[in-house]
ZAPA-157423 format. One record per atom (N, C-alpha, C): residue in three letters; x, y, z. Coordinates in steps of 0.001 Angstrom, whole numbers, plus 500000, padded with zeros to 6 digits. Example, Ala and Ser with C-alpha at 12.3 -4.5 7.8 and 13.67 -1.06 7.14 Angstrom:
ZAPA-157423
ALA513190494310507800
ALA512300495500507800
ALA513200496700507800
SER512850497750507080
SER513670498940507140
SER512900500030507870
This chain:
ZAPA-157423
MET387220348006670080
MET388110349173669751
MET389052348621668682
GLN389212349238667655
GLN390247349044666654
GLN391613349284667197
GLN392561348245667048
GLN393955348386667544
GLN394575349485666666
VAL395425350160667612
VAL396344351154666911
VAL397638350950667167
PHE398793351561666432
PHE400131351262666648
PHE400444349782666461
ALA399645349187665443
ALA399701347620665153
ALA401109347337664697
GLY401759346326665264
GLY403052345981664731
GLY402923344552663924
PRO403855344169663394
PRO403847342817662874
PRO403509341549663717
ALA403100340675663019
ALA402821339374663928
ALA404080338714664298
LEU404013337969665397
LEU405123337243665952
LEU405196336026665167
PRO406460335587664678
PRO406506334379664104
PRO406215333176665117
GLY405362332224664598
GLY404957331144665498
GLY404036331602666528
SER403225332616666457
SER402532333268667381
SER401254332406667798
LEU400522332781668627
LEU399229332158669130
LEU398266332292667966
ALA398276333300667155
ALA397405333452666158
ALA397401332230665017
ASN398522331777664963
ASN398670330773664063
ASN398887329363664703
ASP398597329227665991
ASP398914328064666679
ASP397660327210666640
PRO397781325914665996
PRO396734325065665896
PRO396233324452667346
ASP397290324392668331
ASP396996323919669591
ASP396078324772670290
ARG396432326148670159
ARG395627327267670791
ARG394206327183670280
GLU394001327087668899
GLU392810327110668320
GLU391836325948668680
ALA392616324803669179
ALA391913323711669747
ALA391675323851671184
GLY392187324806671885
GLY391893325071673243
GLY392950324540674060
ARG394134324432673360
ARG395297323928674265
ARG396495324939674092
PRO396532325962674701
PRO397578327028674562
PRO398958326318674683
SER399951326573673740
SER401220326013673821
SER402319326958674271
MET402045328298674180
MET402848329270674599
MET402599329595676060
THR403703329913676676
THR403586330305678220
THR403711331730678501
CYS402928332203679495
CYS402777333612679755
CYS403079333714681352
ALA404211334613681670
ALA404311334816683023
ALA403847336282683424
ALA403815336605684678
ALA403423337898685020
ALA404308338452685977
ILE404452339854685870
ILE405467340539686853
ILE404548341516687632
VAL404419341601688804
VAL403634342596689579
VAL404626343428690369
LEU404612344714690182
LEU405526345662690759
LEU405008346224692076
ALA405737345892693181
ALA405354346436694389
ALA406416346939695262
ALA407319347614694456
ALA408565348174695142
ALA408477349663695359
GLY407334350315695069
GLY407186351744695321
GLY406938352160696766
ALA407167353296697083
ALA407053353749698497
ALA405553354141698715
GLY404993354734697681
GLY403454354905697639
GLY403032356057698657
ARG403991357106698890
ARG403844358080699959
ARG402504358879699749
ARG402095359148698455
ARG400981360266698287
ARG399832359367698761
ALA399686358082698735
ALA398405357569699206
ALA398115357541700714
ASP399193357762701288
ASP399140357619702885
ASP399282358945703486
PRO398413359370704136
PRO398502360713704879
PRO399319360783706061
GLY399928359615706393
GLY400945359519707604
GLY400383358804708696
GLU399016358375708643
GLU398600357601709849
GLU399210356237710044
THR399379355349708940
THR399717354130709091
THR401319353909708675
GLY401863354788707915
GLY403175354522707629
GLY403584353422706665
ALA402367352746706145
ALA402564351614705209
ALA402454352044703746
ALA403317351323702985
ALA403304351582701538
ALA402018351137700960
LYS401423351754700057
LYS400044351566699625
LYS399809350082699209
GLN400830349450698632
GLN400491348101698252
GLN400238347155699421
PHE400712347517700490
PHE400547346626701701
PHE399296347044702728
ARG398669348097702216
ARG397562348721703205
ARG396364347870702978
ASN395511347815703927
ASN394372346964703982
ASN393274347596703153
LEU392663346787702347
LEU391572347439701548
LEU390365346347701643
ALA389508346716702480
ALA388224345937702711
ALA388550344388703151
GLY389606344379704033
GLY389974343173704721
GLY391037342373704051
ARG391551342911702944
ARG392748342292702255
ARG393690343415701899
SER394940343138701642
SER395844343943701155
SER395717344353699602
VAL396173345539699345
VAL395913345937697829
VAL396794345003697037
LEU397991344517697521
LEU398844343627696694
LEU398157342242696495
ALA397557341818697451
ALA396851340483697328
ALA395645340577696295
ARG394962341798696268
ARG393956341922695449
ARG394387342131693951
ALA395575342790693860
ALA396131343060692560
ALA396671341594692004
LEU397094340843692775
LEU397540339374692251
LEU396244338517692035
ASP395136338628692582
ASP394104337726692408
ASP393895337356690905
PRO393600338366690082
PRO393265338048688657
PRO394293337293687931
PHE395573337468688283
PHE396565336775687548
PHE396660335265688124
LEU396706335102689460
LEU396533333729690029
LEU395449332908689667
ASP394325333527689393
ASP393112332904688960
ASP392981332638687419
HIS393783333255686767
HIS393663333272685321
HIS394251331977684584
PRO393544331163683714
PRO394074329904683292
PRO395363330156682332
GLU395538331313681730
GLU396676331439680689
GLU397937332014681448
ILE397818332282682680
ILE399109332793683344
ILE399729331721684183
GLY401032331813683869
GLY401872330689684635
GLY402451331387685811
PRO403895331312685909
PRO404563331861687088
PRO404267333414687255
VAL404206333816688532
VAL403937335100688921
VAL405014335747689861
GLN405737336652689331
GLN406817337264690042
GLN406541338652690631
VAL406675338747691942
VAL406450339925692655
VAL407775340637692946
VAL407716341995692672
VAL409011342702692943
VAL408741343610694039
LEU409663343507695138
LEU409544344382696408
LEU410514345386696653
ARG410469346250697429
ARG411571347264697963
ARG412106346686699159
ARG413554346850699027
ARG414199346223700264
ARG413735346674701562
GLY413697345694702395
GLY413015345977703777
GLY411546345716703950
THR410984345245702767
THR409288345115702985
THR408950343614702711
GLN410001342702703082
GLN409813341200702910
GLN408722340812704175
ALA408887341318705164
ALA407966341055706274
ALA406560341471705946
ALA406452342570705534
ALA405073343256705153
ALA404493342382704039
TYR405321341798703005
TYR404774340953702097
TYR404176339753702644
ALA405096339050703515
ALA404565337787704034
ALA403357337920704838
ARG403120338968705472
ARG401787339383706084
ARG400614339640705154
ALA401055340247704036
ALA400005340714703020
ALA399487339561702011
VAL400429338702701725
VAL400017337749700658
VAL400170336262701067
ALA399133335481700689
ALA399143334141701018
ALA399973333351700047
PRO400479332187700556
PRO401215331455699496
PRO400351330934698383
HIS400842330771697278
HIS400124330287696033
HIS401082329450695105
PRO400643328391694561
PRO401562327430693715
PRO402202328273692624
ARG401509329185692045
ARG402079330154690907
ARG403046331169691414
LEU402938331554692557
LEU403701332772692980
LEU405162332246693266
LEU406077332880692571
LEU407540332679692831
LEU407936333461694083
ALA408969333054694654
ALA409685333859695797
ALA409775335376695267
PRO409407336282696131
PRO409614337685695658
PRO410994338116695557
ILE411337338961694788
ILE412603339490694529
ILE412613341015694946
ILE413909341460695101
ILE414041343000695477
ILE414364343679694183
GLY413622344868694080
GLY413766345649692817
GLY414920346494692917
GLY414923347582691884
GLY416009348563691865
GLY415453350017692407
GLU416309350986691946
GLU415894352382692490
GLU414818352961691605
ARG414602352661690304
ARG413657353069689540
ARG412754351941689119
ARG411531352368688670
ARG410498351307688248
ARG411101350516687029
GLN411827351047686085
GLN412486350443684933
GLN413576349479685380
ASP414287349854686501
ASP415235349062687089
ASP414602347642687740
SER413512347851688307
SER412764346729688953
SER412309345767687930
VAL411701346264686756
VAL411249345580685735
VAL412317344661685183
ARG413353345413684885
ARG414582344734684226
ARG415098343543685198
ILE415176343750686418
ILE415582342741687351
ILE414670341605687424
ALA413328341854687306
ALA412298340815687329
ALA412342339989685967
LEU412556340856684818
LEU412707340082683559
LEU413801339134683509
ASP415056339578684165
ASP416123338819684169
ASP415955337549685111
SER415094337677686165
SER414832336475687076
SER414051335457686297
LEU413434335841685324
LEU412475334750684609
LEU413180334187683350
VAL414604334373683312
VAL415382333763682211
VAL415248332220682291
GLY415370331716683532
GLY415271330074683577
GLY413989329674683180
ALA412980330330683521
ALA411461329859683044
ALA411317330061681491
ALA411953331085680911
ALA411866331301679596
ALA410604331457679039
PRO409643332180679603
PRO408369332303678982
PRO408180332860677638
ASP407140332578676924
ASP407100333212675553
ASP406534334791675584
LEU405628334783676637
LEU404944336199676853
LEU405134336647678269
VAL405186337879678507
VAL405141338466679878
VAL404095339628680051
LEU403425339655681183
LEU402474340786681379
LEU403291341466682532
ILE403142342766682609
ILE403886343543683589
ILE402749344571684180
HIS402570344452685548
HIS401382345083686097
HIS401878345805687509
ASP401341347044687624
ASP401554347635688923
ASP400585347207689993
ALA401126346955691203
ALA400346346430692366
ALA399377347524692727
ALA399681348834692558
ALA398702349872692812
ALA397352349880691997
ARG397225348948691054
ARG395893348544690311
ARG395291347505690802
PRO394521347373691880
PRO393884346135692296
PRO392509345700691449
PHE392158346563690452
PHE390940346268689946
PHE390955345563688524
ALA392034345181688106
ALA392228344667686826
ALA391430343365686711
SER390756343116685687
SER389897341827685687
SER390395340785684850
GLY389907339655684940
GLY390452338549684148
GLY390217338739682723
ALA389149339375682327
ALA388685339685680867
ALA389732340655680385
LEU390243341573681072
LEU391297342450680752
LEU392562341823680380
ILE392923340827681280
ILE394109340142681090
ILE394001339184679817
SER392971338564679586
SER392610337888678435
SER392787338733677068
ARG392231339922677115
ARG392376340786675957
ARG393827341114675706
VAL394600341407676585
VAL396096341686676382
VAL396732340457675890
VAL396597339311676488
VAL397191337977675998
VAL396741337689674628
GLU395469337803674337
GLU395035337401672932
GLU395511338335671929
ALA395691339578672202
ALA396361340601671246
ALA397844340073671079
LEU398546339576672082
LEU399894339180671979
LEU400030337994670794
ALA399021337464670442
ALA398894336440669446
ALA399435337066668057
SER399304338229667943
SER399586338998666598
SER400466340275666795
HIS400829340528668044
HIS401604341768668305
HIS402721341455669179
ARG403766342183669145
ARG404923342106670068
ARG404882342854671413
ALA403991343703671403
ALA403740344686672493
ALA402356345189672549
VAL401605345114673757
VAL400288345433673749
VAL400021346251675197
VAL399163347328675058
VAL398817348042676117
VAL397243348324676219
PRO396765348196677431
PRO395341348541677536
PRO395289350123677599
GLY394230350626677186
GLY394037352127677318
GLY392613352665677083
LEU392277353927677637
LEU390982354466677558
LEU391132355812676769
ALA390306356158675911
ALA390364357430675140
ALA390031358556676151
VAL390983359448676161
VAL390842360723677083
VAL389538361444676765
GLY388800361531677879
GLY387406362282677541
GLY387396363661678002
ASP388261364122679004
ASP388394365322679568
ASP389041366322678569
THR388617367760678637
THR389466368619677875
THR390766368823678645
LEU391788368911677780
LEU393209368868678420
LEU393755370428678216
LYS394401370918679323
LYS394981372219679202
LYS396523372087679700
ARG397316372837678852
ARG398702372949679352
ARG398914374200680277
ILE399580374012681375
ILE399688375101682377
ILE401010375802682260
ALA401179376923682199
ALA402422377649682170
ALA402889377635683575
ALA404342378093683800
ALA404865378258685128
ALA404201379093685989
SER403578380158685283
SER402825381252686049
SER401547380563686829
GLY401090379405686517
GLY399824378793686996
GLY398701379212686081
HIS398847379931685006
HIS397759380066683968
HIS397767379158682856
VAL396681378995682291
VAL396577378198680996
VAL397253378633679936
ALA398193377985679382
ALA398911378300678134
ALA398289377860676881
GLU397672376850676837
GLU396978376358675720
GLU395984375167675923
THR395186375030674980
THR394349373746675129
THR394836372673674145
VAL394996371586674738
VAL395741370562673974
VAL394667369648673365
PRO394595369529672029
PRO393729368533671340
PRO393763367190671835
ARG392541366639672071
ARG392597365303672624
ARG392308364088671777
ASP392171364381670390
ASP391884363468669342
ASP393180362581669478
GLY392880361291669478
GLY393949360186669391
GLY394611360066670601
LEU394254360692671885
LEU395129360650673130
LEU394290359528674067
TYR395227358705674478
TYR394601357530675427
TYR395389357532676697
ALA394549357259677776
ALA395293357067679040
ALA395723355575679120
VAL396877355224679423
VAL397408353895679271
VAL397384353194680674
GLN397125351958680693
GLN397014351232681997
GLN398048349979681958
THR398058349274683038
THR398574348031683127
THR397438346896683421
PRO397665345692683031
PRO398992345129682608
PRO399187345454681046
GLN400542345607680932
GLN401065345766679622
GLN401773344358679203
GLY401483343890677922
GLY402069342617677508
GLY402992342609676486
PHE403998341769676542
PHE405242341724675608
PHE405653340334675316
ALA406191340212674020
ALA406978339114673773
ALA408244339128674720
TYR408414338039675545
TYR409362338129676635
TYR410739338503676278
ARG411175337789675246
ARG412699338113674789
ARG412839339479674392
GLU411890340015673580
GLU412019341369673033
GLU412009342358674100
ILE411205342277675146
ILE411052343404676089
ILE412333343163677093
LEU412898342072677251
LEU414043341695678031
LEU415125342500677428
ALA415311342180676129
ALA416442342860675317
ALA416289344464675417
ALA415063344849675176
ALA414707346453675347
ALA415186346902676516
HIS414873346296677562
HIS415132346811679000
HIS416703346733679192
ARG417288345676678792
ARG418785345590679026
ARG419540346709678247
ARG418885347095677043
ARG419579348141676259
ARG419338349498676978
ALA418086349747677516
ALA417790350854678278
ALA418715351108679455
ALA418934349985680182
ALA419760350033681309
ALA421184350676681115
ALA421589350534679789
ALA423022350938679369
ALA422954352516679183
THR421877353080679171
THR421621354460679015
THR421371355288680277
ALA421203356567680257
ALA420793357397681352
ALA419216357727681184
LEU418713357216680311
LEU417194357519679979
LEU416210356950680992
THR415223357591681329
THR414173357101682404
THR412812357152681573
PHE412229356018681625
PHE410852355854681013
PHE409772355578682139
THR408586356198681750
THR407526356074682608
THR406689354724682721
ASP406806353924681554
ASP406072352744681554
ASP406917351691680544
ASP406603350565680520
ASP407376349592679692
ASP406970349684678223
ALA405842350162677788
ALA405563350408676554
ALA406553351504675879
ALA406880352478676774
ALA407685353529676361
ALA409245352808676034
VAL409587351935676903
VAL410919351314676647
VAL410781350477675326
ALA409625349840675017
ALA409399349145673801
ALA409418349917672585
GLU408764351132672829
GLU408784352153671579
GLU410078352658671324
TRP410977352938672238
TRP412252353582672156
TRP413095352509671469
ASN412820351174671773
ASN413603350070671063
ASN413152349607669822
GLY412258350409669151
GLY411712350224667790
GLY410578349208667665
LEU409983348873668830
LEU408685347946668776
LEU407531348780668558
SER406603348258667656
SER405344348858667551
SER404372348338668698
VAL403468349187669178
VAL402705348787670380
VAL401276348936669954
ALA400452347829670192
ALA399024347733669952
ALA398311348057671175
LEU397190348628670938
LEU396291349114671869
LEU394984348231672056
VAL394572347779673084
VAL393333347207673317
VAL392430348067674438
ASP391174347628674512
ASP390422348284675365
ASP390827348197676785
GLY390914349203677647
GLY391236349353679078
GLY389894349180679697
GLU389888349335681061
GLU388746349302681896
GLU388807350609682791
ALA387512351245682861
ALA387335352376683697
ALA387642352162685178
ARG387303350820685496
ARG387521350420686950
ARG388997350116687277
ASN389849350057686216
ASN391199349568686518
ASN391974350815686796
ARG391501351593687827
ARG392106352835688272
ARG393464352584689210
LYS394346353400689202
LYS395536353345690003
LYS395238353951691245
LEU395628353420692376
LEU395408354018693756
LEU396554354919694008
THR396305356123694147
THR397387357164694280
THR397035358046695463
THR395972358677695626
THR395825359593696835
THR394821358839697848
PRO394689359371698978
PRO393700358942700037
PRO392405358846699523
GLU391941359747698700
GLU390510359652698023
GLU390347358450697257
ASP391511358019696638
ASP391427356867695843
ASP391100355615696818
PHE391628355697697846
PHE391466354507698816
PHE390111354578699339
GLN389610355660699626
GLN388183355811700191
GLN387229355182699054
LEU387386355512697925
LEU386436355049696765
LEU386827353463696656
ALA388091353173696681
ALA388383351503696502
ALA387657350811697688
GLU387611351381698819
GLU387015350633699997
GLU385530350262699797
ARG384899351367699280
ARG383501351134698817
ARG383305349998697727
LEU384174350106696585
LEU384052349160695446
LEU384436347839696011
PHE385274347634697002
PHE385647346254697338
PHE384571345674698416
ARG383828346492699011
ARG382757345786699824
ARG381921344979698933
THR381817343812699341
THR381052342927698200
THR379763342269698891
GLU378983342013698098
GLU377849340944698492
GLU377800339667697623
THR377390338728698031
THR377432337465697336
THR376071337214696667
ARG376107336976695388
ARG374867336607694677
ARG374876335127694255
ILE373710334453694231
ILE373631333150693620
ILE372892333161692426
GLY373124332494691413
GLY372235332320690223
GLY372000330983689800
SER370918330467689379
SER370558329251688933
SER369983329194687510
GLY370379328165686871
GLY369827328041685516
GLY369317326608685090
PHE368394326471684346
PHE367954325026683931
PHE367641325135682443
ASP367976324093681831
ASP367728323962680310
ASP367487322477679903
VAL366732322313678925
VAL366564320959678309
VAL366521321114676736
HIS367082320161676228
HIS367087319892674715
HIS366690318547674338
ARG365931318278673422
ARG365635316874673037
ARG366468316275672048
PHE366586314977671842
PHE367412314389670822
PHE366913314381669423
GLY367536314487668583
GLY367266314315667146
GLY368403313636666255
PRO368204313699665007
PRO369269313038664170
PRO370606313667664376
GLY371649312970664303
GLY373030313373664525
GLY373915312387665073
ASP375192312779665072
ASP376150311712665402
ASP377137312287666681
HIS376638313413667296
HIS377347314032668448
HIS376521314789669186
VAL376827315149670368
VAL376198316278671178
VAL377275317152671653
MET376969318364671875
MET377726319388672592
MET377337319518674075
LEU378269319295675039
LEU378069319262676401
LEU379218320113677170
CYS378760321246677636
CYS379763322093678423
CYS380936322308677558
GLY380598322608676224
GLY381773322942675319
GLY382506322013674687
VAL382179320620674971
VAL382912319581674554
VAL382043318657673664
ARG382725318448672443
ARG381987317468671258
ARG382169316033671740
ILE380924315351671953
ILE380967314075672410
ILE380269313105671373
PRO380936312073670905
PRO380181311279669828
PRO378997310551670553
HIS377896310411669703
HIS376666309858670328
HIS375914309554669133
SER374766308525669328
SER374179308081668300
SER372988309030667838
TYR372853310095668642
TYR371976311124668379
TYR372585312534668488
GLY371930313538668021
GLY372377314953668216
GLY371216315621669188
LEU371509316949669585
LEU370588317590670287
LEU369951318703669319
LEU368602318748669354
LEU367964319856668644
LEU367960321169669283
GLY368176322192668451
GLY368236323558669035
GLY368589324685667995
HIS368198325837668221
HIS368388326906667208
HIS369933327040667247
SER370827327008668199
SER372168327246668244
SER372728325894668161
ASP374022325449668838
ASP374478324205668892
ASP373807323308669855
ALA372932323837670535
ALA372048323039671591
ALA372850322571672749
ASP373870323287673196
ASP374670322857674301
ASP373919323203675520
VAL373305322171676098
VAL372230322348677312
VAL373103322725678407
GLY374226322286678691
GLY375232322592679920
GLY375441324075679756
LEU376047324665678679
LEU376395326043678542
LEU375124326909678627
HIS373938326504678028
HIS372773327243678236
HIS372341327537679663
ALA372350326451680408
ALA371880326403681821
ALA372849327249682559
LEU374185327241682262
LEU375332328123682895
LEU375144329555682604
THR374788329694681242
THR374576331171680993
THR373402331745681631
ASP372435331068681740
ASP371158331545682437
ASP371534331731683927
ALA372306330869684713
ALA372603330994685964
ALA373423332298686116
LEU374340332611685274
LEU375260333786685375
LEU374424335012685144
LEU373659335041684207
LEU372631336234683964
LEU371819336456685141
GLY371288335315685670
GLY370493335587686897
GLY371075336132688060
SER372373335799688170
SER373011336293689453
SER373203337789689353
ILE373177338260688034
ILE373361339775687847
ILE372070340520687657
ALA370975339666687593
ALA369588340102687271
ALA369693340925685884
SER370181340125684856
SER370216340646683556
SER369376339907682667
GLY368225339494682856
GLY367438338675681945
GLY367770337198681890
ASP367505336693680650
ASP367899335329680412
ASP368481335141679062
ILE368905333966678712
ILE369548333743677624
ILE368796334043676244
GLY367429333871676398
GLY366646334132675275
GLY366352335684674974
SER366634336484675960
SER366370337840675762
SER367683338415675220
HIS368894337864675534
HIS370025338341674904
HIS370268337703673554
PHE369882336347673302
PHE370129335731672019
PHE368794335118671597
PRO367846335797671150
PRO366526335281670726
PRO366581334144669776
PRO365939332960670000
PRO365929332041669084
PRO365316332338667737
THR364580333382667670
THR363827333964666418
THR364924334594665469
ASP366108334953666057
ASP367101335815665353
ASP368058334676664529
PRO367950334829663205
PRO368843333975662404
PRO370348333987662624
GLN370702335146663177
GLN372248335168663416
GLN372713334210664388
TRP371873333617665218
TRP372315332781666278
TRP372087331270665865
ARG371570331082664542
ARG371261329764663999
ARG372809329001664095
GLY372843327860664888
GLY374024327044664708
GLY375104327682665503
ALA374944328787666321
ALA376105329493666984
ALA376600328631668009
ASP377971328933668322
ASP378679328359669396
ASP378252328847670638
SER377684328065671494
SER377052328488672858
SER378213329034673738
ALA379443328799673527
ALA380480329372674364
ALA380486330955674214
ASP380040331368673011
ASP379801332838672773
ASP378765333483673790
PHE377708332704674070
PHE376601333149674921
PHE377236333229676334
LEU378025332275676769
LEU378552332271678156
LEU379627333416678253
ARG380424333514677208
ARG381403334737677322
ARG380683336116677475
ARG379614336239676791
ARG378945337585676955
ARG378264337754678352
ALA377803336562679030
ALA377273336647680351
ALA378443336980681239
ARG379679336326680903
ARG380894336605681869
ARG381207338100681625
ASP381313338652680440
ASP381724340034680333
ASP380664341056681047
LEU379301340656680848
LEU378417341528681448
LEU378635341543682983
THR379072340460683601
THR379298340475685026
THR380479341168685278
ALA381579341047684521
ALA382902341912684829
ALA382559343358684585
GLU381733343715683626
GLU381478345190683460
GLU380915345867684641
ILE380151345211685441
ILE379534345850686608
ILE380366345495687970
GLY381565344945687605
GLY382491344797688882
GLY382373343385689576
GLY381678342509688860
GLY381361341207689421
GLY382600340294689233
ARG382661339351690205
ARG383857338406690098
ARG383183337000690346
LEU383354336155689458
LEU382732334803689473
LEU383690334032690498
VAL382998333429691447
VAL383490332617692560
VAL383759331155692136
ASN382563330645691830
ASN382603329138691464
ASN381297328758690557
VAL381373327817689864
VAL380207327341688946
VAL380017325770689256
ASP378808325480689100
ASP378366323933689501
ASP377490323579688410
VAL377671322569687454
VAL376630322183686517
VAL376471320758686657
THR375263320384686618
THR374864318861686746
THR374023318527685353
LEU374524317624684681
LEU373933317132683452
LEU373038315907683828
ILE371840315815683215
ILE370981314790683620
ILE370517314045682394
CYS370928312767682224
CYS370744311899681102
CYS371157310530681257
GLU370462309798680572
GLU370893308178680556
GLU372225307834679816
ALA372263308686678741
ALA373427308643677800
ALA373542309923676992
PRO374636310281676631
PRO376113309696676857
PRO376562309770678335
ARG377421308918678781
ARG378024308993680129
ARG378927310269680223
VAL378720310843681424
VAL379342312083681579
VAL380733311964682254
SER380990311013682928
SER382204310950683776
SER383573310635682839
PRO383370310099681728
PRO384768310007680847
PRO385168311348680210
HIS384235312178680180
HIS384423313675679707
HIS384417314833680731
ARG384287314364681968
ARG384106315515683031
ARG385282316398683076
GLU386528315829682926
GLU387726316762683091
GLU387705317659681831
ALA387540317089680747
ALA387524318083679472
ALA386575319093679635
MET385410318688680143
MET384367319886680357
MET384762320810681315
ARG385263320452682423
ARG385774321366683590
ARG386812322271682822
ALA387861321794682164
ALA388801322610681545
ALA388147323502680524
ARG387248323177679663
ARG386731324043678636
ARG385850325160679395
LEU385268324876680544
LEU384470325826681081
LEU385434326837681842
ALA386379326463682412
ALA387448327247682998
ALA388071328206681892
ASP388399327747680732
ASP388764328532679796
ASP387872329532679249
ILE386628329266679032
ILE385633330208678558
ILE385380331364679629
LEU385262330850681084
LEU385038331719682022
LEU386252332459682527
GLU387395332085682086
GLU388610332689682567
GLU388760332510684194
LEU388459331194684628
LEU388440330994685940
LEU389332329659686244
ASP389778329705687415
ASP390683328498687755
ASP389869327237687798
VAL390465326265687266
VAL389507324895687015
VAL389120324425688385
ALA389874324739689494
ALA389416324151690838
ALA388144324883691260
ARG387753325910690544
ARG386431326576691042
ARG385255326113690095
VAL385472325072689249
VAL384518324514688327
VAL384141323161688635
ALA382873322852688723
ALA382368321453689092
ALA381415321070687927
VAL381663319915687479
VAL380564319223686503
VAL380313317902686973
LYS379028317670687039
LYS378452316321687574
LYS377522315698686519
GLY377473314424686523
GLY376456313787685789
GLY375564312837686647
THR374317312779686269
THR373311311838686996
THR372327311416686102
THR371576310418686397
THR370261309869685763
THR369205310191686471
SER368117310046685797
SER366754310158686542
SER366115308818686747
GLU366932307802686954
GLU366531306436687381
GLU365412305875686258
ARG365635306285685020
ARG364625306000683860
ARG363316306571684002
LEU363163307554684833
LEU361931308259684983
LEU361867309528684060
GLY360720309915683516
GLY360614311014682818
GLY361234310988681430
PHE361329312202680675
PHE361792312191679223
PHE363341311877679284
THR364000312297680308
THR365432311917680305
THR365575310396680489
GLY364819309987681275
GLY364801308406681636
GLY364559307587680238
ARG363630308109679590
ARG363113307456678374
ARG364291307572677271
GLY365243308415677522
GLY366277308686676487
GLY365837309727675386
GLU364809310541675698
GLU364302311496674792
GLU365182312873674765
GLY366026313013675712
GLY366777314316675576
GLY367587314369676954
ILE368258315630677035
ILE369139315790678175
ILE368701317181678885
ALA368889317122680141
ALA368535318437680911
ALA369779318715681769
ALA369867319986681989
ALA371047320520682757
ALA370525321653683669
GLN371132321509684891
GLN370986322680685855
GLN372239323202686366
ALA372392324477686637
ALA373689325204686898
ALA373400326043688170
VAL374391326246688948
VAL374387327067690061
VAL375788327810689967
VAL375715329309690098
VAL376922330080690085
VAL376818331005691436
THR378055331274691928
THR378309332292692987
THR379117333308692437
VAL378708334743692665
VAL379249335879692165
VAL379401336789693278
ALA380582337429693309
ALA380776338435694401
ALA380692339829693571
LEU379840340718694105
LEU379585341795693464
LEU379876343081694498
PRO380219344206693990
PRO380376345325694878
PRO378964345502695529
ALA379097345776696851
ALA377933345929697696
ALA377045347220697365
MET375907347180697063
MET375164348226696695
MET374679349146697950
GLU374711350297697922
GLU374243351209699036
GLU373211352121698285
ALA372465352729699021
ALA371306353741698484
ALA371800354643697497
ASP373032355277697798
ASP373481356312697020
ASP374572355838695986
ASP374789354385695818
ASP375775353996694922
ASP375389353775693586
GLU376319354046692793
GLU376017353730691175
GLU377241353174690767
ILE377106351970690226
ILE378270351323689727
ILE378373351382688208
GLU379432351905687712
GLU379550352220686303
GLU380245351055685672
């Protein structure tokens, strides 16, 4: 999607950051998750629990809303905002996590709670901040990445979906007053992202007025900031009614899929090899149509296999010249995105590299970090191992490198009448 409402780039932003381009983000990003609402519409009266603390397929809504932020490699501290008197419910609903700050108590209105949370982060002084509603437990790591990446060149970013339904304005009589043109209209979601200092200043100024805003982008707009739009996700729905919870229960029932991949590339002329996204000096190179990263190829096939979506050759044919010399990280990102599009959540990956040389162990941690970055996965869920074939076979003779990979993916459980969009 082409971004709209695009504002000027931030000075010293990620877009011009050589460390970021080298895979080493230097800017920090915090997240605020708002769980201070009463959520009365979502509960018909049986449980009396605010919707963010209700059980959803075995875990609380709030815990599920926190998952993608706590698992995301570019998110640092995560601040939860509660309503007074819900601290005990929070303790039951959310497990401790190193990135989770102690929850704080919000204000009377949503914007009051956001301002309080922004003020609480002054000591941490993040460069960027994402603000998310706890009632949206379906946001993906890919969505978070889109917002963070857009903040490299914009001061405020929102995810949104083009309005597809015909819109009617209803008069007080209950009759249709007019049809509203939907061209250019978008339904906006969270997480919304901002340059931290600027959204903090905007909320502080708003607090000195009697104005009420429905989201943080509106506060930014009122304060003169241009807001950029990135693709939202249809699955990133807000839980509001009992019917929303019934649907969410079905979507959060999961099944576990296992995918495996195997690839080989032979040695040829060159002075380095690419292995799991890391350039390693070597007396030979690996031959292939792309960059011949045997580790990424095996892992891409494993991920595609877990969702029954063909293989790497069917998505990126070696006969297609556009993939000549391509960065294999792009192949893995595509498999990652295909998994997210059908509601899949990558649980862990395990790659084994089989060769006599180069040695894997000196580069293992760099490979793990690179895979975690590409897959938007916590590095603790990424394993890379090296082994030899005891000088047997083509790898033992030093003719090439083989790799095998295994992935675990949690997918919405399919029932006979289910159709996952």
